[in-house]
C-alpha positions in Angstrom: -2.4 22.2 -26.0 -2.1 21.5 -22.4 -3.7 24.1 -19.8 -3.0 24.9 -16.6 -5.9 24.2 -14.4 -4.7 25.9 -11.1 -2.2 27.5 -9.5 1.0 28.1 -9.5 1.1 28.1 -5.9 4.6 29.2 -4.4 5.2 26.6 -1.1 8.7 26.2 0.2 10.6 28.1 0.0 14.5 28.2 1.5 17.1 31.1 1.7 19.8 29.1 2.9 23.2 27.7 1.0 20.9 25.5 -0.7 18.5 27.9 -2.4 15.5 26.0 -3.7 11.9 26.8 -3.4 8.7 24.3 -4.3 6.0 25.1 -7.0 2.5 23.1 -7.0 0.1 23.3 -10.3 -2.6 21.1 -11.5 -3.2 20.9 -14.9 -5.7 19.8 -17.7 -3.3 16.8 -19.0 -0.6 14.4 -18.5 3.0 17.1 -19.2 5.8 17.7 -18.1 5.7 21.3 -15.9 8.7 23.6 -15.7 9.6 26.7 -14.2 12.1 28.9 -15.0 13.5 32.0 -13.2 15.7 35.1 -13.8 19.2 34.1 -13.3 19.2 30.9 -14.5 17.0 28.9 -11.7 14.9 26.1 -12.9 13.2 23.2 -11.9 10.7 20.6 -13.8 9.2 17.6 -12.7 6.3 15.9 -14.6 2.5 15.6 -13.5 1.2 12.6 -12.1 -2.3 11.5 -12.1 -5.3 11.3 -9.4 -8.8 10.4 -9.8 -8.6 12.2 -13.1 -6.3 14.8 -12.2 -2.9 15.8 -12.8 -0.6 17.1 -10.8 2.5 18.8 -10.0 5.4 20.0 -7.3 8.4 21.4 -9.3 11.4 22.1 -6.8 13.2 25.1 -8.2 17.2 24.8 -7.4 19.9 27.3 -8.0 18.2 30.4 -6.0 20.5 33.0 -4.3 19.5 34.2 -1.0 18.6 37.2 -0.1 17.7 37.9 -3.9 13.8 38.4 -5.5 13.2 36.5 -9.0 10.4 37.1 -11.1 9.4 33.2 -12.5 7.0 31.6 -15.2 5.8 28.5 -15.5 6.0 26.2 -19.0 3.9 22.8 -19.8 5.4 21.3 -22.5 8.1 24.2 -23.2 4.7 26.3 -23.9 4.3 29.3 -21.3 1.2 29.3 -19.2 2.0 31.5 -16.5 1.9 34.9 -16.3 -0.9 35.3 -18.9 -0.1 37.2 -21.6 -2.5 40.3 -20.3 -2.5 39.1 -16.6 -2.8 43.0 -14.8 -0.4 41.5 -12.1 2.9 42.4 -11.0 4.9 39.2 -12.0 5.3 36.5 -10.0 8.2 35.8 -7.7 10.2 34.0 -5.6 11.6 36.1 -2.7 14.4 33.7 -0.8 15.1 35.3 3.1 18.2 36.8 3.8 18.1 40.3 3.1 19.1 42.7 5.9 16.3 45.7 6.9 17.7 49.1 5.8 20.5 50.6 8.0 21.3 47.5 10.1 23.0 44.1 9.7 19.8 41.8 10.8 17.0 40.5 8.0 13.3 41.1 8.7 10.6 38.0 8.8 7.2 38.7 8.3 4.9 36.1 8.7 1.3 37.0 8.3 -1.3 34.3 9.8 -5.2 33.7 9.5 -7.6 30.6 9.5 -11.2 30.1 8.4 -11.7 31.3 4.6 -14.8 30.9 2.7 -13.9 31.4 -0.9 -14.4 34.7 -2.3 -17.7 35.5 -3.7 -17.4 35.8 -7.8 -16.8 39.3 -9.1 -19.8 41.2 -9.2 -21.9 39.3 -7.1 -22.6 40.9 -3.3 -20.3 39.0 -1.0 -22.5 37.9 2.5 -19.3 38.1 4.6 -18.2 41.2 3.6 -14.6 41.1 1.5 -12.2 38.3 1.9 -8.8 39.3 3.2 -6.2 37.5 1.5 -8.3 39.1 -2.0 -7.8 42.4 -0.4 -4.3 41.9 0.7 -3.6 40.6 -3.2 -5.4 44.0 -4.3 -3.2 46.0 -2.2 0.1 44.5 -3.2 -0.7 45.0 -6.7 -1.4 48.0 -6.5 1.6 49.2 -4.3 4.3 46.4 -5.7 7.3 48.0 -3.9 4.8 47.7 -0.4 5.8 45.1 2.6 4.8 41.7 1.8 4.8 38.8 3.8 7.7 36.5 4.0 5.5 33.5 4.7 1.3 32.9 4.7 0.6 30.7 7.6 -3.9 29.3 6.9 -4.2 27.8 10.2 -7.1 25.4 9.0 -10.6 25.6 6.8 -8.8 26.4 3.7 -12.1 24.8 2.4 -15.3 24.0 3.7 -16.7 20.1 2.7 -19.5 20.8 4.7 -20.9 25.0 3.9 -20.8 24.7 0.4 -21.8 27.9 -1.9 -24.8 28.5 -4.1 -22.0 27.6 -7.1 -20.5 24.4 -6.0 -24.1 23.0 -4.9 -25.1 23.4 -8.3 -22.2 21.1 -9.7 -22.9 18.6 -7.0 -26.3 18.7 -8.3 -25.2 18.2 -11.7 -23.8 14.7 -10.8 -26.0 13.4 -8.1 -29.5 14.0 -5.9 -29.0 16.3 -3.5 -31.8 15.0 -2.1 -29.9 11.7 -0.8 -26.9 11.7 2.1 -24.6 13.5 2.2 -26.5 16.2 0.5 -25.0 18.9 -0.2 -21.6 18.5 1.6 -19.1 17.2 -1.0 -18.9 13.5 -1.1 -16.0 12.3 -2.9 -12.6 13.4 -4.2 -14.2 14.6 -7.6 -16.2 17.0 -5.4 -13.3 17.9 -3.1 -11.4 19.7 -6.5 -14.4 21.5 -6.5 -13.6 23.4 -3.0 -9.9 24.0 -4.2 -11.1 25.0 -8.0 -13.5 27.8 -6.1 -11.2 29.0 -3.4 -7.8 29.4 -5.2 -8.9 30.1 -8.9 -10.0 33.5 -7.5 -7.7 36.0 -9.7 -6.4 38.2 -7.0 -5.8 35.2 -4.8 -4.4 33.0 -7.5 -1.7 35.9 -7.9 -0.9 35.9 -4.1 -0.3 32.3 -3.4 1.9 32.6 -6.3 3.8 35.3 -5.0 3.9 34.7 -1.5 5.5 31.3 -0.1 2.6 29.2 2.1 2.2 26.5 5.2 -0.8 25.2 5.7 -2.6 22.7 8.2 -6.0 21.5 8.0 -8.7 21.9 10.7 -12.6 20.4 11.1 -14.2 22.2 7.8 -12.2 20.9 4.9 -13.2 17.4 6.3 -16.3 18.2 8.9 -17.2 20.3 11.0 -16.5 18.6 14.6 -14.1 16.3 13.2 -12.8 14.0 15.5 -14.9 15.3 18.7 -15.3 12.0 20.4 -15.0 8.2 20.5 -18.6 7.9 20.1 -18.8 11.1 17.6 -16.0 8.4 15.4 -18.2 5.6 16.0 -21.8 6.9 14.7 -19.9 8.6 11.8 -18.8 5.2 10.6 -22.2 3.5 10.9 -23.1 6.4 7.6 -22.7 4.8 4.3 -21.2 7.9 2.9 -18.8 8.9 5.8 -16.0 6.4 4.5 -15.5 7.7 0.9 -16.1 11.5 2.8 -13.1 10.6 5.2 -10.8 8.9 2.2 -11.2 11.8 -0.1 -10.8 14.7 2.6 -7.5 12.8 3.7 -6.5 12.2 0.0 -7.4 15.8 -1.2 -5.2 17.0 1.9 -2.0 15.6 0.9 -2.6 16.8 -2.8 -3.0 20.1 -2.8 -2.3 20.9 0.7 0.3 18.4 2.8 2.6 18.0 -0.2 3.6 21.8 -0.7 4.9 22.0 3.1 7.3 19.5 2.5 11.2 20.5 1.6 12.3 19.1 -1.6 15.0 17.0 0.9 11.4 15.6 3.1 9.8 15.2 -0.8 13.0 13.1 -1.9 12.6 11.0 1.3 8.6 10.3 1.4 7.7 6.8 -0.3 4.5 7.5 -0.7 5.1 10.5 -2.9 7.8 8.1 -5.1 5.3 5.4 -5.2 2.4 8.0 -6.6 4.9 9.2 -9.4 6.4 6.1 -10.1 2.2 4.7 -11.2 0.5 5.9 -14.3 -2.4 6.3 -12.4 -1.5 6.4 -8.4 -5.3 7.4 -7.4 -5.3 3.7 -5.5 -1.8 4.2 -4.0 -3.1 7.0 -2.1 -6.1 5.8 -1.5 -4.6 2.6 0.4 -2.7 5.0 2.1 -5.4 7.2 3.6 -7.2 4.1 4.9 -4.3 3.5 6.8 -4.4 6.7 8.2 -8.5 6.7 8.7 -7.6 3.5 10.6 -4.5 4.4 12.6 -4.2 8.1 12.5 -1.0 7.5 14.6 0.6 5.7 11.5 0.3 9.2 9.8 2.2 12.9 10.9 0.6 15.4 9.4 2.6 18.1 11.4 5.7 19.4 9.7 8.9 21.8 10.9 9.7 24.9 8.9 12.9 27.2 10.4 13.1 30.5 8.6 16.8 31.5 10.0 16.5 31.7 13.5 12.9 31.5 13.3 11.1 27.9 13.9 7.6 27.1 12.7 6.2 23.7 14.4 2.6 23.1 12.7 0.8 20.9 15.0 -1.9 18.4 13.6 -4.5 18.8 16.7 -7.3 16.6 14.2 -6.1 13.4 12.9 -3.5 13.1 15.8 -6.3 12.7 18.6 -6.7 9.9 20.8 -10.2 9.6 21.8 -11.1 7.1 23.9 -12.8 8.4 27.3 -10.1 8.0 30.4 -7.2 8.3 27.5 -8.2 11.5 25.4 -5.3 13.4 24.1 -5.3 15.8 21.6 -2.1 14.2 20.4 -0.9 10.6 20.4 1.9 9.7 22.1 4.4 9.6 19.0 3.3 12.9 17.9 3.8 14.5 21.4 7.1 13.3 21.3 7.7 15.0 18.0 6.3 18.5 18.8 8.7 18.2 22.1 11.9 17.3 20.3 11.4 20.1 17.6 10.8 22.3 20.2 13.9 21.5 22.2 16.0 20.7 19.4 18.8 23.2 18.7 17.6 25.9 21.8 20.9 28.0 21.0 19.6 28.4 17.1 16.7 30.5 17.9 15.2 33.6 18.6 11.5 32.7 18.0 9.3 29.8 18.6 6.4 29.4 16.6 3.4 27.1 17.2 0.8 26.8 14.9 -2.5 24.6 16.3 -5.7 25.5 14.5 -7.7 25.6 18.3 -6.0 28.5 20.4 -4.3 26.8 23.6 -5.5 29.5 24.9 -9.4 30.8 25.0 -11.6 33.1 26.9 -11.6 31.8 30.7 -15.4 30.7 30.7 -15.1 28.8 27.5 -12.2 27.0 28.7 -13.6 26.2 32.4 -16.9 25.1 30.2 -14.6 22.6 27.9 -12.8 21.1 30.8 -15.6 20.5 32.7 -17.7 18.8 30.2 -14.9 16.5 29.3 -15.1 15.7 33.1 -18.8 15.0 32.7 -18.2 12.9 29.5 -15.5 10.9 31.2 -18.2 10.1 33.8 -16.5 11.9 36.3 -20.8 12.9 37.7 -21.7 9.6 36.6 -23.2 8.0 33.7 -26.5 10.3 33.5 -24.0 13.2 33.6 -22.0 11.9 30.7 -24.8 11.0 28.8 -25.4 14.7 29.2 -22.0 15.6 28.4 -21.3 13.9 25.2 -24.7 15.7 23.7 -23.2 19.1 25.2 -20.0 18.4 23.7 -21.2 17.7 20.3 -23.4 20.6 20.1 -21.8 23.1 21.4 -18.4 22.1 19.6 -16.2 21.7 23.3 -13.0 19.9 21.5 -10.4 23.1 21.8 -7.5 22.1 23.9 -9.2 22.4 26.9 -11.4 19.8 26.5 -8.1 17.4 26.7 -7.1 18.8 30.1 -3.7 16.0 30.2 -2.6 17.8 26.7 -3.5 21.2 28.0 -1.0 20.9 31.0 1.8 19.0 28.5 2.0 22.0 26.7 1.4 24.7 29.2 5.0 22.5 30.7 6.8 22.5 27.3 6.0 26.0 26.6 7.9 26.9 29.6 10.2 24.4 29.6 11.3 26.2 26.1 11.3 29.6 27.6 13.1 28.6 30.5 16.6 27.7 29.2 19.7 29.6 29.3 19.5 29.4 25.2 15.6 30.6 25.7 14.0 32.2 22.6 12.8 35.7 22.9 9.3 34.9 22.4 7.5 31.9 22.4 4.3 32.3 20.4 1.0 30.1 19.6 -0.7 30.8 16.4 -4.2 29.7 16.0 -7.7 30.5 14.4 -10.8 28.4 14.5 -13.1 30.6 17.0 -13.9 33.7 14.4 -12.7 36.0 16.1 -9.0 37.5 17.5 -6.9 38.4 20.6 -4.1 38.5 22.6 -3.7 36.3 25.8 -0.8 36.2 28.1 -0.1 32.9 30.7 1.0 33.3 33.9 2.7 30.1 35.4 1.7 29.2 38.7 5.8 28.4 39.4 8.5 30.1 37.6 7.5 32.1 35.1 9.3 31.4 31.6 12.2 33.9 30.6 10.9 34.0 27.2 7.3 36.0 26.5 4.7 33.3 25.7 2.2 34.9 24.5 -1.7 33.1 22.5 -1.9 34.7 19.4 -5.7 34.4 17.6 -6.7 35.5 14.5 -9.8 34.5 12.6 -12.0 34.1 10.4 -9.6 35.4 6.8 -13.1 35.7 5.0 -16.4 34.0 7.0 -19.1 34.7 8.9 -19.4 36.3 12.6 -22.8 35.6 14.1 -24.1 37.9 16.6 -23.9 35.5 19.3 -20.5 34.4 18.9 -19.9 38.0 19.6 -21.6 38.0 22.6 -20.1 34.7 24.0 -16.9 35.5 23.5 -16.7 38.9 25.0 -18.8 37.3 27.8 -16.3 34.7 28.2 -13.5 37.0 29.2 -15.2 39.1 31.3 -15.0 39.1 35.4 -18.4 37.5 35.8 -17.6 35.0 32.9 -14.4 33.9 35.0 -16.8 33.5 37.8 -19.1 31.3 36.2 -16.4 29.4 34.6 -15.1 28.4 38.3 -18.3 27.3 39.1 -18.1 24.9 36.0 -15.0 23.3 37.2 -16.1 22.7 40.7 -18.6 20.9 40.0 -16.9 18.7 37.3 -13.9 18.2 40.1 -11.8 19.7 37.4 -8.1 19.6 38.9 -6.4 23.2 39.1 -4.6 24.7 36.0 -0.2 25.2 36.1 -1.7 28.3 34.5 -3.4 31.3 34.4 -4.0 33.8 31.9 -5.6 37.1 30.7 -6.8 39.2 27.4 -3.9 41.7 26.5 -5.8 42.1 23.3 -9.2 42.3 21.5 -11.7 40.7 20.9 -11.8 41.7 17.3 -14.3 40.5 15.2 -14.1 41.0 11.4 -12.8 39.3 8.2 -8.8 40.0 9.5 -4.9 39.0 9.3 -2.4 39.1 11.6 1.4 39.8 11.3 4.7 39.3 12.8 7.2 40.9 12.0 10.6 39.4 13.6 14.1 41.1 13.7 16.7 39.5 15.5 15.2 39.4 18.9 13.2 41.6 18.5 9.3 41.1 17.5 6.4 43.3 16.5 2.5 41.9 15.9 0.1 43.9 13.8 -3.7 42.9 13.2 -5.3 44.0 10.4 -8.6 44.7 9.6 -10.9 44.6 5.9 -12.9 47.7 5.3 -15.6 47.6 2.9 -15.2 49.9 -0.1 -17.8 52.9 -0.6 -19.7 51.4 -3.9 -21.0 54.8 -4.8 -17.4 56.3 -4.7 -15.7 53.2 -6.8 -13.4 52.9 -3.6 -12.0 49.7 -2.6 -12.4 47.1 0.4 -8.5 47.9 2.0 -6.7 46.4 4.9 -6.4 49.2 7.7 -4.0 48.4 11.0 -6.4 48.0 14.4 -3.5 47.1 16.7 -0.1 47.0 16.4 2.2 46.2 19.6 6.3 44.9 20.7 6.1 41.5 21.8 9.9 41.3 22.6 12.0 45.0 22.1 
């Protein structure tokens, strides 16, 4: 009998008249995967084969807006989900469109975060504390009537290709010598599958992802720390004999496990690569050819995408693969990618109450960190001569100085775009930049040196979902927001002859440290933000870990 190896993951959900959804699965052999819902909505798809693994993305049609329906997954007519002995509530597809009680307006709950190591195996101590996704799943299981996210936005580092667990290292050691590069890091597609097995097999997380739609984008650890930091970094990596297989496998696995589910059924139907892979008896070589092209010419691929949730638009922006790295021309987005983001942000302004821009890397950092990165970019670019340039490149890699601030032209372009979006007669109520990466959470608000936009523009950073937060990071980021830190940053900027910024900003919330999730609740033009952190359970009393709201604020009344 065909088995369900991984999934189901509920990915895309459309509550408009089309009434569609997509559900991703991995199976242990070729089959026809089918989804059947209460009320008659259904869909099916034949699996496709990549590197010995079988996958399907099942389009579900016939859903009614504003409803919640349970579903089951069948493989070759045999039900495999939910399991017969499942302790969890039914997996459901909830289509947007339900009005808030007592109003004529639907609420949208958007939860987001980044940087998630897999949960520790059951019964084993977790060195970084409880997983926020695991804890959210447990809370929803205990109270199925509780408010749940309408979408979960995962902003990078869904897996760690360069920081594997003990369990994964044992699997790697079973197939190759870890004394040879790349050591305990993953080397190929098969080893990437181990990471997703570990990350998505936790029973609570598996159920959560089966019943809450998700949007994903990669960051560096999905491939390797500091991925695409600079042109010299990339040139050096390409000299390493194991690198090509690593980058190709990283892109291939991302396409299969994350990217496909980000697309709507209409986008999937128009995707030539998806059609080609499904048409082949084995799509491995076709997907590998695509990865080779994407690695050689990143501008030929668009990983960014758009999702509309009623009158809320989400732009998920690739800030890793789309970079221009040549010194003197550095951009965090290549020209075509930047045009796409601009077009999507400015299209149909009267149809939006909120614009969300998902970028794994924060646009606004603690001021000291921002100025240090801009100073470093100037040094590495030769502003102070070749000796300083060599020092700048070494420092850039050692200190991970490669956020928006390290691409000053791109930083200013985004500042200009946000001001333009927020200043028109049909400006949205809020423009929120959603980010992760930096292992703490905060709220920052910009002030333009010229006219301030009508929209409320905020940087919302939430990280990690489940990872370590060393004391050095806590102290460094706290200092980065301080008055002394700001003054030191300005000194760096003067030394690097860095041009004055068009915006200044201040921290209006945080910093908060811990495993955590942020949630935006959007209703009409109103917006409310909450931050929930995981609190350890009491082992002696048997109390479980729980999510505790540590901050809540109105962004738009």
